[in-house]
LONUKOL-148094 format. One record per residue (C-alpha): x, y, z. Coordinates in steps of 0.001 Angstrom, whole numbers, plus 524288, in hexadecimal, padded with zeros to 5 digits. Layout:
N
XYZ
...
This chain:
103
68D0BBBFF38DA8B
68C04BCDF88D441
67E7DBD4BC8D6E6
67FB8BD9F68CA99
685AEBD3CC8C0D4
6821BBC5218C826
68FCFBBFE18C73F
691C2BB5F88D14F
6A054BB5968D4FA
6A910BAC018DF43
6AF2BBB3A38EAE5
6BB4BBAB588F1F4
6B47FBA6EC8FD4D
6C1D9BA90F907B8
6C039BB8D79039F
6AFDFBB94C90A6A
6B53DBB1F0918CB
6B30CBBBB292066
6A89CBBFEC916FB
6A0BABB1949180B
6983EBB45F9227A
6905FBBF3391B5F
68DE5BB96E910AC
68098BB52290ACC
67BDABB2F98FE2E
674ABBC1978F959
67E1FBC8FA8FFBB
682F4BD5C98F828
69308BD55F8FAE2
69C57BDEE18F0D3
6A6A1BD7978EA9B
6B417BDD9A8E8F0
6BB9ABD9658D8B9
6C979BD7448D579
6CAD0BD5358C879
6BE0EBCE768C788
6BEB5BC4B18D4E2
6B6EFBC8518DFBE
6C3BDBCD088EAE7
6B8D3BD11A8F8DC
6A9D7BD0258FBEB
6A665BDF0B902B4
699CCBDC6290DBF
691DABE5F091035
693BCBE6A591C9D
68869BDF2192525
6808FBD47B91FE2
6745FBCFEB92427
674C6BC198928E1
66BD2BB6BA92E16
66D84BB28093A97
66C45BA26793A6D
671BCB9DF394841
670D6BA73A955E2
66FF2BA18096203
6675CBA6C596C47
66BFFBB09E9740F
66C7FBAD4698390
663C6BB5C298D14
66CCEBBC86996B4
6766CBBD0E98A46
671DABCBDE9882F
67A29BD5DF9917F
68557BDB13985F1
68726BDA5E9795B
685A7BCAE597744
6830CBC5B796B5F
685D7BB5AA966C5
687B9BB1AB95999
67F46BAE4E94F5E
68129BA7089403A
67D9BBAE4693526
67885BA982928FB
685ACBAB8C920D6
68C70BA02792CCD
6937FBAF499331B
6927CBAD5394252
692E0BBB94948BD
68D4ABC18395672
68091BC6649585E
6772ABCCF2963E8
670A2BC0C996B5C
6633FBC5D696562
66587BC119956CA
65D0ABB5889556B
65E19BAABA9489C
657F2BB04D93BF7
65B1ABBD9593DF9
66548BC57A93461
66D7FBCCFE9390C
67795BD78793299
6857CBD3EC93568
691BABDD7793383
69A76BD974928E8
6A990BDF2092BB7
6A66CBDB3893A07
69E67BCDEB938D1
694B0BD38394524
686D8BD203947F4
6816DBE1CA941EA
671C7BDFF49469B
6654DBD9F194146
66246BDA76933B3
């Protein structure tokens, strides 16, 4: 939805395949238009998403830079440090799809 005019428009799902995991209600993005047709979505560099699944870290797995897979509210799965728990908000880099830090 356009934040100034409140105009809504459809965007082809095929064009969003690599961005779907970052989209959530209320996220502001820039839309590139050509001849009044949306052709690209410019995402913010980082987004904050809630962790909905995070297996517990196993004691003894703490040597080195060990990660585990977590599932986010949008369905996106990323690697994150062992200390991340369900219900926490994390910041994800939209260019690399990698965990950045806790929110």
